[in-house]
N, C-alpha and C positions, 0 to 999 in steps of 0.2 A: 194511069200514071204508076198506079201500085201495082198493074199486073203486068206492064213492062219491066217494071222492076224486077221483079220475079222471073220473066223471061233472061233479063240481063246475066241475073246470081244464077238459074239454073245453066247457060250457056257456057260462063264461067266453068262452072262445077265436073259440066261434060267436058270441056276440053280441058281440064287439070288431068282428068282421070284419063283421058287417050295420051296425053303425056306423059302422065306415070306409068303407063300400063307399056309404052311404048321404050321409055326409060329402063323400064324394071326387065324388059323380053332382052334388049340389045346388053345388058349387065349379065344377063342368066346367060347368054351367046356366049357373053366373052371369057367369062369365069369359070362355069360349069366344067368346060374340058382340062381346064387347068387343077380342079379339085385333086386332094389325094388317095388313094385308093384306099379301102375299107379293107386289109389286114392286120392291124392292128388292133381293129374291133371285132371281127370275124377269131381269130384267133388270139384272143388276150390272156396275157401271162404275166400278170404283173409282179415285180421285183418284192419278195418279202425278207422280212430279219430272220435272224434266227434265234430261236429260244431255247433258252436251260430250263430244263425242269427236273424235280427233284423227284424219286423213284414213286412219290403219293402223290406225286401231277401238279404240285405246286411249283410257279414260276418262281423260277430266282433270279435270271437276267437275260437280258435282252441287245442283241445287237444289231446294227442297221441304224443308215442315216434316217427311215424311213417307217413310221408304223403299221402293219399290212396285217390285213385277216379276210381274205377273202370268202365269200358265204354264197354261196348258189339261190337262184331266184325263189325256189321252192323250199328252202330254209328261212327265209325273210321273214318274219310276224306280220300277220295283216295290220296290225296296226300300225307297224312304220311303213308301211307302204302307202297308207290312208292318209298319214301325218306328213309325207313326204310331198304326196299328191295335192293335199291342202295348202302347204304352205309354197310349194313350187308352181306347180302347172296342174290345177283343176280339170283339165280340157284333155290333159294327158292321152286317154284314152281312143279320141275323137278328134283331133287334128291329123294332118300328114307332118309336120315335123314344124310348121308355122304356125300359131293361132293365129289366126285374121281377127277372131272378135276381140283376142285377147290385145292384139296391136293397137287397133281402133279406141280400146276402154285404154289403153294406158295413154297415147296420143290424147283423148277427151283430158285425162286427170292430169297428165303435166299443162296442158293448155291453159285448163282453168286454174292450177298455180301457179302458175310463171316460172316452172325450172322442171327438172328431171327429179318426178316424184315416187314414178312407180314403172317400170321397166314391162318387157313384152318376152322374154327368154321362154322357151320352153326347156322342159327338159334335155328333150332331145339336142337341141341349139346348147344346151351346156354341155352335152355330150362330149358335142364337134369339138368347138372350143376347148376343155379340157385336155383329148387328146390330139388335136391338130391345127389351133391358133391361141394367139396371144389376147392379153387383156387388154388393148390399145383401143380406145374408141373412137375409129375410124370408118366411115361409111363402107370402104371396101372392104375393111372385116366382118362388119355386119352382116352385108349380102352374101359374100363367102359362108360365112355362118350360119343363114338361109337355107343358099345353096346344099350345105354338104349334110344337114338336118335333114332336108325333102331328100335328098342320095342315102341318109343314113336307114330311113322310114322305108327304102323302097328295099333295101337290102335284108334287113333287120327286126327281128318281131317287136311286138311291144316290151313285153318280158324280159328279152334280151337286152333292149334297149336299156329297160330300170335298172337290172340289175349289173349294167358298164356302169349307171349313174352312182347304184349302193355302193359300189366297191372301188372307184376312183376319185371320187369328188374329196376337196381336202377341208379338211373341218375342224384344225387346230391344234397345237400340241404339238407336232410333226403325223398328227393320225390321219391316214387316210383310206378311209372308207366307213360306211356307219358301225360298221363290226369291232374295227379298233379303234373308233371314237367310244365306242359303248365299253369296252375295256379299256380306255384311259381316264375317259371322267368317270366313269362307276365302278369298274373294279368288277366285271361280269360282261360275258358273252349276250349279245343282245336277245337271245330267247328266253332269258329271267329279270330281262327289265319290264318295268309298268308301262301304261298309257301314260303316264308323265315324263317320265325319262323318255320314251320317244317324242314324244312332242319338244322338247328340251332339243334333242338331237335332230331333229327336221327342220328345227327354227336356225341352225349353224351356217348351212351354208349361204345366205345372202352374205352374211361377212362372220366369218369366223374369229374373226379379230374380236369386233366389235359386240357380239355376243355372245365371247367365250365364257362359260360360268366359271371357271377358276379366277379368271381374271377382276370379270364384273358379274356378280350373280343378280345383282338388281336387273340390268337390264336385259342379261340372259331370260329372268323369267318374265319377265313383260313381254320377251318374244313368244318365248313357251305357251302361254295364256293366250296370246294372239293367233299360235294355232289350232288350241284347244277350243278358241272359238271358231274355227274355219270349219275342221272335224263337225262340229256341231252345225253348221251355218251349213255344210254338204251332208246332215243327215248321217255321217260314219257313224258317229257316237249318239247314244239318247240327253236326256236331261241328265238323271241320274250318277252317271257316268262321266258325265262334264266336270260335272258339281265334285264331283271324290279326286278327281284326278287336278283341278284346280287349287283343291284344298291340300294336296299330298305334301307332304314336305322333302324336300331331294337331301340326298347327300353327297355331294362332290368329293370325289377321291382328290387329295393333293396333288400340287402341280409335281411332286418330286418323287412322288409314289406311284408307278410302276409299273411293281413286282408285286407276288403275294408274300415274299419276303425276302429280305432285306438280306441276301448274302452273297454280294459284290463280288469279293475277293474266291469264293467256292466257283461262283460262274464264271470269274476267268479263268481260270485251273482247266474248268471240264470243258470248256470253248475252245481251249489254247490248243490242241491238238487237231481242229480244224482250219486251224488259222496257218499252221504248219503243212496243210496239202500240198503236195508239190502237185498231184491230180488235179486236172480241171475235169469235175464232172460233171458240167455243165453240156460239154460235146462228149463226154463217153457215156453212154447208156451203161445203167445199173440196175441189172437185173435180179438182183440178192434179196431177200425182203427185206423190210425195217426193221430194223431189233429194238428190241424191247429195253430202252435203255433213258438217263435221264436230259442226255440235251438233245433234242429232235427239232426239226426244221415245217413250219407249213408249208414249206417250199416244195414239189415234186420231188419224189426220189429219185426222179434221173440227175436232178441240177442243186443235191444237198448242200455239197462243199464246194462248189464251182465258184463263190465268192471271199476274197481276202478278209476278212473282220478283221474288228482292231487287236491287236496283242495285248498282252497284259503288261502294268505301268511297271519301271525300271524297282519300284519297292518291292511288289507283291510276284516279281520273278525273281529277287534275291529271296527273298522269303522261302518260296517255293523252292529254291536250289538245296537250302538250308534244312528244312524240313524234313524228315525223315515216317513221318504219318501221311501224306498229302493222297490226294486218292489216286488209285490205281493209270487213271493216265494223265496226271499229273508229273508224276515220279518220271517219266520215257527223259532220256537223254534230249536236248532242245536238239543238237546235231542229228539225230537220228528222227524222221517222221515215222510218225504213227502208220503201223500199215492198216489199221482200222479208225483213219478219222473221224467215222461218224460215229464210234464206242467211246460214253465217258463211264462214268461213275455211276454204281445203282443206288447211294444212301440216300436215306428217308431225309426229310427236311428238318425233323430234330436232329441227327446226328451231322447234317450239315451243317449246322448252327454252332454245335458245340465244336467243331472242327473248324470252322469258320474264327470262331470265337479266342482259338487257343494261337492260332496260325497269323492273326491278325498283326502285320508290321506296327513296331512303335514309334 
């Protein structure tokens, strides 16, 4: 009787496996031809905000809906890569887009817990979802995501996929990508972060609003310690490094402070000529060298002034018209577009602060 019971169980398991394979093959045959092309990935050009700097390199203004800062994969610190892989996809360099072992592990964990406690999305699947799909929880979307992930794996290298993920993923506070998140949460570029700060950022993709260190630091700290523990388990770091990172005190940048020097009036006056430009430089090549000025954009030189950035408020515009000591570009008449919309004043941070404090509208 016992032997027959195992025979029945084995037959049922094999039957389910055959039916599942047939359904998966049918779904792949129907969905794969309808998948979108990969031009958005192979020719990745993210939109970037206009940033205004003082002559000594201090950020005084940023204009745009999204905070972005592109960084090449060879510039990403090793600890940042390892923290992301430990938190999101430990077998990233071993699977082909869909982690079969991860799917089985997540299915077993969810079955034992009686709910959805663990996901099985790989980094490649997250790239596919962020670029081409929505977040709806349907079987069709999940199959499309898996098929798209395998297509991406066949056309792009692992480092390129990781680069797309690092620059595209949303991490809260209007920050897209880990370089922008490093500047948003810690006020410094990624290359200057510590291991503890890397782990804090790596914990954000799972739920940016839930693990936001500005809004809920204790929960973000718990997530950071989980990432550090995963890095220790995978032998990315040793015991002493792990203890030092766990004990490090983190200083989070205030939510409203996204610039190095608060001089919004001066930043708007310097950025105004770019918003008044009548030339769409996103379609007109610009072969002139990039000038050394205080207002620059991290967008390519061929598309520096192609976007209509927000104009100044009525109060600051009135004060600028009455001012006789504003910066050279702000003195231009509003009816005459600037012939050099990318060039602005070259004042230092201290002089901008003195000038801005004198000219702020009452």
